[in-house]
Jmol script that loads the backbone (N, CA, C; Angstrom):
load data "model"
ATOM      1  N   MET A   1     -11.439   4.897 -20.242  1.00  0.00           N
ATOM      2  CA  MET A   1     -11.208   4.004 -19.206  1.00  0.00           C
ATOM      3  C   MET A   1      -9.770   4.266 -18.773  1.00  0.00           C
ATOM      4  N   ASN A   2      -9.553   4.453 -17.457  1.00  0.00           N
ATOM      5  CA  ASN A   2      -8.236   4.816 -16.878  1.00  0.00           C
ATOM      6  C   ASN A   2      -7.739   3.804 -15.915  1.00  0.00           C
ATOM      7  N   ASP A   3      -8.213   2.631 -16.081  1.00  0.00           N
ATOM      8  CA  ASP A   3      -7.926   1.429 -15.166  1.00  0.00           C
ATOM      9  C   ASP A   3      -7.323   0.370 -16.018  1.00  0.00           C
ATOM     10  N   PRO A   4      -5.966   0.172 -15.896  1.00  0.00           N
ATOM     11  CA  PRO A   4      -5.239  -0.854 -16.675  1.00  0.00           C
ATOM     12  C   PRO A   4      -5.784  -2.247 -16.618  1.00  0.00           C
ATOM     13  N   CYS A   5      -6.216  -2.609 -15.375  1.00  0.00           N
ATOM     14  CA  CYS A   5      -6.749  -4.034 -15.194  1.00  0.00           C
ATOM     15  C   CYS A   5      -8.087  -4.043 -15.890  1.00  0.00           C
ATOM     16  N   ALA A   6      -8.849  -3.098 -15.781  1.00  0.00           N
ATOM     17  CA  ALA A   6     -10.178  -3.153 -16.422  1.00  0.00           C
ATOM     18  C   ALA A   6      -9.916  -3.188 -18.021  1.00  0.00           C
ATOM     19  N   THR A   7      -9.021  -2.438 -18.488  1.00  0.00           N
ATOM     20  CA  THR A   7      -8.758  -2.439 -19.850  1.00  0.00           C
ATOM     21  C   THR A   7      -8.314  -3.864 -20.385  1.00  0.00           C
ATOM     22  N   ILE A   8      -7.452  -4.416 -19.731  1.00  0.00           N
ATOM     23  CA  ILE A   8      -7.041  -5.831 -20.024  1.00  0.00           C
ATOM     24  C   ILE A   8      -8.240  -6.796 -19.993  1.00  0.00           C
ATOM     25  N   ALA A   9      -9.026  -6.726 -18.952  1.00  0.00           N
ATOM     26  CA  ALA A   9     -10.209  -7.551 -18.778  1.00  0.00           C
ATOM     27  C   ALA A   9     -11.265  -7.365 -19.972  1.00  0.00           C
ATOM     28  N   THR A  10     -11.403  -6.075 -20.322  1.00  0.00           N
ATOM     29  CA  THR A  10     -12.383  -5.780 -21.447  1.00  0.00           C
ATOM     30  C   THR A  10     -11.769  -6.363 -22.748  1.00  0.00           C
ATOM     31  N   MET A  11     -10.423  -6.253 -22.931  1.00  0.00           N
ATOM     32  CA  MET A  11      -9.880  -6.732 -24.195  1.00  0.00           C
ATOM     33  C   MET A  11     -10.039  -8.342 -24.310  1.00  0.00           C
ATOM     34  N   VAL A  12      -9.749  -8.960 -23.178  1.00  0.00           N
ATOM     35  CA  VAL A  12      -9.867 -10.389 -23.062  1.00  0.00           C
ATOM     36  C   VAL A  12     -11.297 -10.901 -23.321  1.00  0.00           C
ATOM     37  N   ARG A  13     -12.287 -10.142 -22.643  1.00  0.00           N
ATOM     38  CA  ARG A  13     -13.631 -10.493 -22.856  1.00  0.00           C
ATOM     39  C   ARG A  13     -14.039 -10.379 -24.346  1.00  0.00           C
ATOM     40  N   ASN A  14     -13.666  -9.177 -24.853  1.00  0.00           N
ATOM     41  CA  ASN A  14     -14.014  -8.915 -26.349  1.00  0.00           C
ATOM     42  C   ASN A  14     -13.470 -10.038 -27.289  1.00  0.00           C
ATOM     43  N   GLU A  15     -12.143 -10.383 -27.002  1.00  0.00           N
ATOM     44  CA  GLU A  15     -11.647 -11.345 -27.847  1.00  0.00           C
ATOM     45  C   GLU A  15     -12.276 -12.708 -27.782  1.00  0.00           C
ATOM     46  N   SER A  16     -12.867 -12.996 -26.528  1.00  0.00           N
ATOM     47  CA  SER A  16     -13.586 -14.240 -26.324  1.00  0.00           C
ATOM     48  C   SER A  16     -14.997 -14.216 -26.918  1.00  0.00           C
ATOM     49  N   ARG A  17     -15.640 -12.963 -26.887  1.00  0.00           N
ATOM     50  CA  ARG A  17     -17.003 -12.907 -27.265  1.00  0.00           C
ATOM     51  C   ARG A  17     -17.020 -12.715 -28.881  1.00  0.00           C
ATOM     52  N   VAL A  18     -16.189 -11.867 -29.373  1.00  0.00           N
ATOM     53  CA  VAL A  18     -16.316 -11.491 -30.737  1.00  0.00           C
ATOM     54  C   VAL A  18     -15.759 -12.496 -31.681  1.00  0.00           C
ATOM     55  N   TYR A  19     -14.675 -13.105 -31.444  1.00  0.00           N
ATOM     56  CA  TYR A  19     -13.861 -13.893 -32.355  1.00  0.00           C
ATOM     57  C   TYR A  19     -14.119 -15.325 -32.418  1.00  0.00           C
ATOM     58  N   PRO A  20     -14.596 -16.144 -31.478  1.00  0.00           N
ATOM     59  CA  PRO A  20     -14.166 -16.324 -30.128  1.00  0.00           C
ATOM     60  C   PRO A  20     -12.784 -16.934 -30.191  1.00  0.00           C
ATOM     61  N   GLN A  21     -11.848 -16.293 -29.370  1.00  0.00           N
ATOM     62  CA  GLN A  21     -10.559 -16.805 -29.114  1.00  0.00           C
ATOM     63  C   GLN A  21     -10.034 -16.339 -27.759  1.00  0.00           C
ATOM     64  N   PRO A  22      -9.136 -17.145 -27.258  1.00  0.00           N
ATOM     65  CA  PRO A  22      -8.451 -16.608 -26.066  1.00  0.00           C
ATOM     66  C   PRO A  22      -7.265 -15.622 -26.488  1.00  0.00           C
ATOM     67  N   THR A  23      -6.944 -14.858 -25.450  1.00  0.00           N
ATOM     68  CA  THR A  23      -5.894 -13.858 -25.667  1.00  0.00           C
ATOM     69  C   THR A  23      -4.506 -14.409 -25.243  1.00  0.00           C
ATOM     70  N   ASN A  24      -3.584 -14.408 -26.208  1.00  0.00           N
ATOM     71  CA  ASN A  24      -2.229 -14.941 -25.942  1.00  0.00           C
ATOM     72  C   ASN A  24      -1.550 -13.975 -25.062  1.00  0.00           C
ATOM     73  N   ILE A  25      -1.031 -14.428 -23.902  1.00  0.00           N
ATOM     74  CA  ILE A  25      -0.279 -13.603 -23.054  1.00  0.00           C
ATOM     75  C   ILE A  25       0.930 -13.038 -23.643  1.00  0.00           C
ATOM     76  N   GLU A  26       1.397 -13.640 -24.699  1.00  0.00           N
ATOM     77  CA  GLU A  26       2.596 -13.049 -25.425  1.00  0.00           C
ATOM     78  C   GLU A  26       2.348 -11.780 -26.169  1.00  0.00           C
ATOM     79  N   LEU A  27       1.019 -11.404 -26.234  1.00  0.00           N
ATOM     80  CA  LEU A  27       0.676 -10.143 -26.696  1.00  0.00           C
ATOM     81  C   LEU A  27       1.388  -9.050 -25.917  1.00  0.00           C
ATOM     82  N   PHE A  28       1.414  -9.227 -24.632  1.00  0.00           N
ATOM     83  CA  PHE A  28       2.027  -8.277 -23.755  1.00  0.00           C
ATOM     84  C   PHE A  28       3.604  -8.183 -23.945  1.00  0.00           C
ATOM     85  N   ALA A  29       4.129  -9.202 -24.605  1.00  0.00           N
ATOM     86  CA  ALA A  29       5.586  -9.139 -24.813  1.00  0.00           C
ATOM     87  C   ALA A  29       5.982  -7.930 -25.830  1.00  0.00           C
ATOM     88  N   GLU A  30       4.949  -7.455 -26.527  1.00  0.00           N
ATOM     89  CA  GLU A  30       5.290  -6.204 -27.302  1.00  0.00           C
ATOM     90  C   GLU A  30       5.736  -5.133 -26.404  1.00  0.00           C
ATOM     91  N   PHE A  31       5.422  -5.088 -25.178  1.00  0.00           N
ATOM     92  CA  PHE A  31       5.872  -4.060 -24.225  1.00  0.00           C
ATOM     93  C   PHE A  31       7.143  -4.592 -23.640  1.00  0.00           C
ATOM     94  N   LYS A  32       8.294  -4.291 -24.079  1.00  0.00           N
ATOM     95  CA  LYS A  32       9.476  -4.899 -23.719  1.00  0.00           C
ATOM     96  C   LYS A  32       9.905  -4.669 -22.225  1.00  0.00           C
ATOM     97  N   ASP A  33       9.357  -3.650 -21.460  1.00  0.00           N
ATOM     98  CA  ASP A  33       9.625  -3.548 -20.118  1.00  0.00           C
ATOM     99  C   ASP A  33       8.795  -4.409 -19.189  1.00  0.00           C
ATOM    100  N   ILE A  34       7.737  -4.975 -19.765  1.00  0.00           N
ATOM    101  CA  ILE A  34       6.821  -5.811 -18.987  1.00  0.00           C
ATOM    102  C   ILE A  34       7.380  -7.184 -18.864  1.00  0.00           C
ATOM    103  N   GLN A  35       7.631  -7.669 -17.533  1.00  0.00           N
ATOM    104  CA  GLN A  35       8.222  -8.897 -17.389  1.00  0.00           C
ATOM    105  C   GLN A  35       7.240  -9.819 -16.479  1.00  0.00           C
ATOM    106  N   LEU A  36       7.309 -11.104 -16.640  1.00  0.00           N
ATOM    107  CA  LEU A  36       6.585 -12.041 -15.997  1.00  0.00           C
ATOM    108  C   LEU A  36       7.476 -12.603 -14.840  1.00  0.00           C
ATOM    109  N   ILE A  37       6.947 -12.780 -13.757  1.00  0.00           N
ATOM    110  CA  ILE A  37       7.679 -13.315 -12.562  1.00  0.00           C
ATOM    111  C   ILE A  37       6.783 -14.338 -11.794  1.00  0.00           C
ATOM    112  N   HIS A  38       7.367 -15.336 -11.324  1.00  0.00           N
ATOM    113  CA  HIS A  38       6.639 -16.301 -10.604  1.00  0.00           C
ATOM    114  C   HIS A  38       7.033 -16.384  -9.116  1.00  0.00           C
ATOM    115  N   ALA A  39       6.019 -16.446  -8.261  1.00  0.00           N
ATOM    116  CA  ALA A  39       6.302 -16.578  -6.795  1.00  0.00           C
ATOM    117  C   ALA A  39       6.647 -18.088  -6.578  1.00  0.00           C
ATOM    118  N   SER A  40       7.063 -18.373  -5.309  1.00  0.00           N
ATOM    119  CA  SER A  40       7.328 -19.733  -4.935  1.00  0.00           C
ATOM    120  C   SER A  40       6.052 -20.564  -4.829  1.00  0.00           C
ATOM    121  N   THR A  41       4.911 -19.854  -4.757  1.00  0.00           N
ATOM    122  CA  THR A  41       3.642 -20.361  -4.716  1.00  0.00           C
ATOM    123  C   THR A  41       3.055 -20.672  -6.078  1.00  0.00           C
ATOM    124  N   ASP A  42       3.860 -20.299  -7.124  1.00  0.00           N
ATOM    125  CA  ASP A  42       3.468 -20.466  -8.527  1.00  0.00           C
ATOM    126  C   ASP A  42       2.571 -19.434  -9.001  1.00  0.00           C
ATOM    127  N   ALA A  43       2.219 -18.424  -8.158  1.00  0.00           N
ATOM    128  CA  ALA A  43       1.371 -17.210  -8.558  1.00  0.00           C
ATOM    129  C   ALA A  43       2.192 -16.446  -9.631  1.00  0.00           C
ATOM    130  N   ARG A  44       1.559 -15.857 -10.597  1.00  0.00           N
ATOM    131  CA  ARG A  44       2.274 -15.203 -11.668  1.00  0.00           C
ATOM    132  C   ARG A  44       1.934 -13.678 -11.459  1.00  0.00           C
ATOM    133  N   TYR A  45       2.911 -12.968 -11.630  1.00  0.00           N
ATOM    134  CA  TYR A  45       2.868 -11.432 -11.531  1.00  0.00           C
ATOM    135  C   TYR A  45       3.572 -10.830 -12.679  1.00  0.00           C
ATOM    136  N   LEU A  46       3.192  -9.603 -12.964  1.00  0.00           N
ATOM    137  CA  LEU A  46       3.844  -8.757 -14.040  1.00  0.00           C
ATOM    138  C   LEU A  46       4.505  -7.633 -13.358  1.00  0.00           C
ATOM    139  N   TYR A  47       5.626  -7.095 -13.845  1.00  0.00           N
ATOM    140  CA  TYR A  47       6.228  -5.935 -13.384  1.00  0.00           C
ATOM    141  C   TYR A  47       6.955  -5.206 -14.531  1.00  0.00           C
ATOM    142  N   SER A  48       7.278  -3.886 -14.284  1.00  0.00           N
ATOM    143  CA  SER A  48       8.003  -3.122 -15.326  1.00  0.00           C
ATOM    144  C   SER A  48       9.456  -3.088 -14.914  1.00  0.00           C
ATOM    145  N   ASN A  49      10.349  -3.469 -15.742  1.00  0.00           N
ATOM    146  CA  ASN A  49      11.753  -3.360 -15.399  1.00  0.00           C
ATOM    147  C   ASN A  49      12.296  -1.975 -15.677  1.00  0.00           C
ATOM    148  N   LEU A  50      11.399  -0.988 -16.098  1.00  0.00           N
ATOM    149  CA  LEU A  50      11.855   0.423 -16.053  1.00  0.00           C
ATOM    150  C   LEU A  50      11.827   1.004 -14.694  1.00  0.00           C
ATOM    151  N   TYR A  51      11.066   0.494 -13.764  1.00  0.00           N
ATOM    152  CA  TYR A  51      10.984   0.957 -12.387  1.00  0.00           C
ATOM    153  C   TYR A  51      11.447   0.039 -11.329  1.00  0.00           C
ATOM    154  N   MET A  52      11.661  -1.143 -11.539  1.00  0.00           N
ATOM    155  CA  MET A  52      12.254  -2.075 -10.501  1.00  0.00           C
ATOM    156  C   MET A  52      13.035  -3.171 -11.151  1.00  0.00           C
ATOM    157  N   ASP A  53      14.028  -3.590 -10.417  1.00  0.00           N
ATOM    158  CA  ASP A  53      14.768  -4.821 -10.961  1.00  0.00           C
ATOM    159  C   ASP A  53      14.072  -6.115 -10.547  1.00  0.00           C
ATOM    160  N   GLU A  54      14.557  -7.156 -11.166  1.00  0.00           N
ATOM    161  CA  GLU A  54      13.906  -8.411 -10.965  1.00  0.00           C
ATOM    162  C   GLU A  54      13.984  -8.958  -9.448  1.00  0.00           C
ATOM    163  N   ASP A  55      15.131  -8.681  -8.848  1.00  0.00           N
ATOM    164  CA  ASP A  55      15.259  -9.127  -7.484  1.00  0.00           C
ATOM    165  C   ASP A  55      14.244  -8.340  -6.514  1.00  0.00           C
ATOM    166  N   TYR A  56      14.015  -7.075  -6.694  1.00  0.00           N
ATOM    167  CA  TYR A  56      13.133  -6.336  -5.936  1.00  0.00           C
ATOM    168  C   TYR A  56      11.720  -6.731  -6.264  1.00  0.00           C
ATOM    169  N   ALA A  57      11.463  -6.974  -7.426  1.00  0.00           N
ATOM    170  CA  ALA A  57      10.029  -7.476  -7.807  1.00  0.00           C
ATOM    171  C   ALA A  57       9.813  -8.865  -7.197  1.00  0.00           C
ATOM    172  N   ARG A  58      10.821  -9.721  -7.201  1.00  0.00           N
ATOM    173  CA  ARG A  58      10.623 -10.998  -6.590  1.00  0.00           C
ATOM    174  C   ARG A  58      10.415 -10.853  -5.101  1.00  0.00           C
ATOM    175  N   SER A  59      11.085  -9.998  -4.355  1.00  0.00           N
ATOM    176  CA  SER A  59      10.981  -9.927  -3.030  1.00  0.00           C
ATOM    177  C   SER A  59       9.663  -9.402  -2.671  1.00  0.00           C
ATOM    178  N   LEU A  60       9.067  -8.469  -3.521  1.00  0.00           N
ATOM    179  CA  LEU A  60       7.665  -7.930  -3.246  1.00  0.00           C
ATOM    180  C   LEU A  60       6.579  -8.974  -3.457  1.00  0.00           C
ATOM    181  N   VAL A  61       6.808  -9.864  -4.487  1.00  0.00           N
ATOM    182  CA  VAL A  61       5.810 -10.944  -4.807  1.00  0.00           C
ATOM    183  C   VAL A  61       5.820 -11.886  -3.670  1.00  0.00           C
ATOM    184  N   GLU A  62       7.099 -12.287  -3.180  1.00  0.00           N
ATOM    185  CA  GLU A  62       7.187 -13.286  -2.123  1.00  0.00           C
ATOM    186  C   GLU A  62       6.510 -12.731  -0.874  1.00  0.00           C
ATOM    187  N   TRP A  63       6.599 -11.394  -0.556  1.00  0.00           N
ATOM    188  CA  TRP A  63       5.968 -10.767   0.541  1.00  0.00           C
ATOM    189  C   TRP A  63       4.476 -10.930   0.411  1.00  0.00           C
ATOM    190  N   GLU A  64       3.918 -10.555  -0.743  1.00  0.00           N
ATOM    191  CA  GLU A  64       2.562 -10.666  -1.061  1.00  0.00           C
ATOM    192  C   GLU A  64       1.898 -11.985  -0.981  1.00  0.00           C
ATOM    193  N   GLU A  65       2.683 -13.062  -1.487  1.00  0.00           N
ATOM    194  CA  GLU A  65       2.154 -14.417  -1.552  1.00  0.00           C
ATOM    195  C   GLU A  65       2.470 -15.184  -0.398  1.00  0.00           C
ATOM    196  N   VAL A  66       3.517 -14.976   0.325  1.00  0.00           N
ATOM    197  CA  VAL A  66       3.900 -15.824   1.402  1.00  0.00           C
ATOM    198  C   VAL A  66       4.062 -15.174   2.756  1.00  0.00           C
ATOM    199  N   GLU A  67       4.887 -14.097   2.783  1.00  0.00           N
ATOM    200  CA  GLU A  67       5.266 -13.537   4.090  1.00  0.00           C
ATOM    201  C   GLU A  67       4.237 -12.727   4.734  1.00  0.00           C
ATOM    202  N   ARG A  68       3.362 -12.077   3.959  1.00  0.00           N
ATOM    203  CA  ARG A  68       2.261 -11.183   4.586  1.00  0.00           C
ATOM    204  C   ARG A  68       1.453 -12.016   5.458  1.00  0.00           C
ATOM    205  N   GLU A  69       1.010 -13.136   5.103  1.00  0.00           N
ATOM    206  CA  GLU A  69       0.127 -13.897   5.942  1.00  0.00           C
ATOM    207  C   GLU A  69       0.870 -14.481   7.239  1.00  0.00           C
ATOM    208  N   GLU A  70       2.153 -14.764   6.986  1.00  0.00           N
ATOM    209  CA  GLU A  70       2.909 -15.217   8.093  1.00  0.00           C
ATOM    210  C   GLU A  70       3.311 -14.088   9.180  1.00  0.00           C
ATOM    211  N   ASN A  71       3.237 -12.871   8.664  1.00  0.00           N
ATOM    212  CA  ASN A  71       3.576 -11.763   9.508  1.00  0.00           C
ATOM    213  C   ASN A  71       2.423 -10.701   9.626  1.00  0.00           C
ATOM    214  N   PRO A  72       1.354 -11.070  10.303  1.00  0.00           N
ATOM    215  CA  PRO A  72       0.209 -10.134  10.316  1.00  0.00           C
ATOM    216  C   PRO A  72       0.453  -8.789  10.983  1.00  0.00           C
TER     217      PRO A  72
END
end "model"
wireframe off; spacefill off
backbone 0.3
color backbone group
């Protein structure tokens, strides 16, 4: 499987089905470059600080969550 989103979804589904237990988002804290960021809409996004800084990530999140709809 070469789709990171599908890999995460499969893992969460397996944890729920097999054990059953929810998957703690802190599991992803093992990857030190992966950071959680909140938009002003309270939407949550992840980004890698290996490739972008927090200010740039925040501006992209705000564009996606707020500004894109306001600027068609």
